[in-house]
C-alpha positions in Angstrom: -26.4 2.8 7.7 -27.1 4.1 11.2 -26.2 7.7 11.8 -24.1 6.9 14.9 -21.9 4.5 12.9 -21.3 7.3 10.3 -20.4 9.7 13.1 -18.0 7.2 14.6 -16.2 6.6 11.4 -15.9 10.3 10.6 -14.6 10.9 14.2 -12.1 8.1 13.9 -10.9 9.3 10.5 -10.3 12.7 12.0 -8.4 11.1 14.9 -6.1 8.9 13.0 -5.7 10.6 9.6 -2.8 12.9 10.6 0.9 13.3 10.4 1.4 11.3 13.6 0.2 8.2 11.7 3.4 8.3 9.6 5.8 7.9 12.5 4.9 4.3 13.3 3.8 3.2 9.9 5.9 1.8 6.9 4.7 4.8 4.9 7.5 6.7 6.8 10.1 5.3 4.4 8.8 6.9 1.1 8.2 10.0 3.1 12.0 10.4 3.3 12.1 11.2 -0.4 11.0 14.2 -2.6 11.1 13.0 -6.2 8.3 11.1 -7.7 10.6 8.3 -8.9 12.2 7.8 -5.4 8.8 7.8 -3.7 7.4 5.3 -6.2 10.3 2.9 -5.9 10.6 3.1 -2.1 6.8 3.0 -1.7 6.4 -0.2 -3.8 9.3 -2.1 -2.2 8.1 -1.0 1.3 4.6 -2.1 0.6 5.5 -5.6 -0.6 7.5 -6.1 2.6 4.7 -4.9 4.8 3.4 -8.1 6.3 4.0 -9.7 9.7 5.1 -8.0 12.9 5.3 -4.2 12.5 8.7 -3.9 14.2 10.1 -6.6 11.9 8.7 -4.7 8.9 10.3 -1.4 9.9 13.6 -3.1 10.7 13.7 -4.9 7.3 12.7 -1.9 5.3 15.3 0.2 7.1 17.9 -2.4 6.1 16.7 -2.2 2.5 16.9 1.6 2.5 20.4 1.4 3.8 21.3 -1.2 1.1 20.0 1.3 -1.5 22.2 4.0 0.1 19.0 6.1 0.5 18.8 6.6 -3.2 16.2 4.3 -4.7 16.3 5.5 -8.3 20.0 5.5 -8.5 20.1 2.0 -7.0 17.6 0.7 -9.6 19.5 2.3 -12.5 22.9 1.3 -11.3 21.8 -2.4 -11.4 23.6 -3.0 -8.2 20.6 -5.2 -7.2 21.9 -7.8 -9.6 24.7 -8.5 -7.2 22.8 -7.9 -4.0 19.8 -10.0 -5.1 21.2 -12.9 -7.2 18.6 -14.9 -9.2 20.1 -18.1 -7.8 19.8 -17.1 -4.1 16.9 -18.9 -2.6 17.7 -17.9 1.0 15.3 -15.7 2.9 15.5 -12.0 2.5 12.4 -11.4 4.7 10.4 -14.3 6.0 9.2 -16.4 3.0 10.5 -13.8 0.5 13.8 -15.0 -0.9 16.6 -12.8 -2.4 15.8 -14.3 -5.8 12.1 -13.5 -5.6 12.6 -10.0 -4.3 15.0 -9.4 -7.3 12.0 -9.6 -9.6 10.7 -6.3 -8.4 13.9 -4.6 -9.5 13.8 -6.5 -12.8 10.3 -5.0 -13.5 11.2 -1.5 -12.3 14.5 -1.1 -14.2 13.1 -0.8 -17.8 10.6 1.8 -16.6 13.1 4.2 -15.2 15.9 3.4 -17.8 13.4 4.5 -20.5 12.7 7.8 -18.6 9.2 6.8 -17.5 7.6 6.7 -14.1 5.7 3.8 -12.7 2.4 5.7 -12.9 2.9 6.4 -16.6 3.9 2.8 -17.2 0.8 1.4 -15.5 -1.5 3.5 -17.7 -0.6 1.1 -20.5 -2.8 -1.5 -18.7 -6.6 -1.8 -18.7 -8.9 -1.7 -15.7 -8.9 -0.2 -12.2 -5.8 0.9 -10.4 -5.6 -2.4 -8.7 -6.0 -4.3 -12.0 -3.3 -2.2 -13.6 -0.8 -2.9 -10.8 -1.6 -6.6 -10.6 -1.2 -6.9 -14.4 2.2 -5.2 -14.2 3.4 -7.4 -11.3 1.7 -10.5 -12.9 -0.2 -11.4 -9.7 -3.9 -12.2 -9.3 -6.4 -9.4 -9.2 -9.0 -11.8 -7.7 -7.5 -11.7 -4.2 -7.7 -8.8 -1.8 -4.0 -7.8 -2.4 -3.8 -5.8 0.8 -0.2 -4.7 0.3 -0.7 -3.5 -3.2 -3.9 -1.6 -2.3 -2.1 0.1 0.5 0.6 1.2 -2.0 -2.1 2.5 -4.3 -3.6 4.4 -1.5 -0.3 6.0 -0.8 0.2 7.1 -4.4 -3.3 8.1 -5.4 -5.0 9.8 -2.4 -4.2 13.5 -2.4 -4.7 16.3 0.2 -3.4 14.0 2.9 -0.8 14.3 5.6 -0.1 10.6 5.1 -0.7 9.7 1.5 1.2 11.4 -1.4 -1.3 11.9 -4.2 1.4 12.0 -6.8 -0.5 9.7 -9.2 -3.0 12.1 -10.7 -4.1 9.9 -13.6 -5.9 7.5 -11.3 -9.1 8.2 -9.3 -9.2 7.7 -5.5 -12.8 6.7 -5.9 -11.6 3.6 -7.6 -9.3 2.5 -4.8 -10.1 -0.6 -2.7 -9.5 -0.7 1.0 -6.4 -2.5 2.1 -8.0 -5.4 3.9 -6.1 -6.5 7.0 -7.1 -8.1 10.4 -8.0 -4.8 12.1 -10.0 -3.4 9.2 -11.9 -6.6 8.7 -12.7 -7.0 12.4 -13.9 -3.5 13.0 -15.9 -3.4 9.7 -17.6 -6.6 10.8 -18.4 -5.3 14.3 -19.9 -2.1 12.8 -22.0 -4.1 10.3 -20.3 -2.8 7.2 -19.9 -6.4 6.2 -21.5 -9.7 7.3 -18.3 -11.7 7.2 -14.7 -11.5 8.3 -13.4 -13.4 5.4 -10.3 -12.1 3.6 -11.5 -12.0 0.1 -11.7 -9.4 -2.7 -15.4 -9.4 -2.6 -15.4 -8.5 1.1 -12.8 -5.8 0.6 -15.1 -4.3 -2.1 -18.1 -4.6 0.1 -16.4 -2.7 2.9 -15.1 -0.1 0.4 -18.6 0.4 -1.0 -19.9 1.0 2.5 -17.2 3.5 3.2 -17.9 5.3 -0.1 -21.3 6.3 1.2 -19.6 8.0 4.2 -16.6 9.4 2.3 -17.9 10.0 -1.2 -15.1 9.9 -3.8 -12.5 8.9 -1.2 -13.5 5.6 0.4 -10.0 4.9 1.6 -10.2 7.7 4.0 -12.1 5.2 6.0 -9.1 3.0 6.1 -7.6 5.3 8.7 -10.8 5.0 10.8 -11.0 1.2 10.7 -7.3 0.5 11.0 -6.5 3.2 13.5 -9.3 2.3 15.8 -8.7 -1.4 15.3 -5.1 -1.2 16.3 -5.9 0.6 19.6 -9.2 -1.1 20.5 -10.4 -4.7 20.6 -14.1 -3.9 20.6 -16.2 -1.2 19.0 
């Protein structure tokens, strides 16, 4: 890799990997909480709603946080979600996500916390990488880029960060995969980190591998460089 590209990525990471990032990003919601359980719950629910227009995302997650009365763990354990998200309600909660389909997240989370576990400890029952564990738990494909889930994993696993929490210490940040979105894909392609702009798991891994050479042991630090620069610039 050309030295000037490495220098650019390091510079961009320094520019965008800071507390200011939190203010306009969905990660601001789990940052409202202090306990591991509240951060996990709020983080997962926020991440799965993080698609589409950013203003719409922030508005919807704010609505959800108010619905949970700013107490995610209590809300899950109270089972109030059974009334708020009826399994027969096919109307839209957010875009193509119905009330019934969003209810499934609460159904999966409830037995974890009712048994005194955390989501991290629960996921350790599954085999594979962090992404494979989370996909197995949610029963979704681990053969797609799963941008939202990889973003959530970045939040939970990366430590020493003003943005990410690093509260999942049983998982290795070196095993994380870049959350592949439009901005990340475009800038990575323009820099030559990948030869394609396709949204695939193989492309996400290819970009992650390239970033791992610049940020050893912490490839997702490069997410801030690619995403941050991509949001504010059209061309490299």
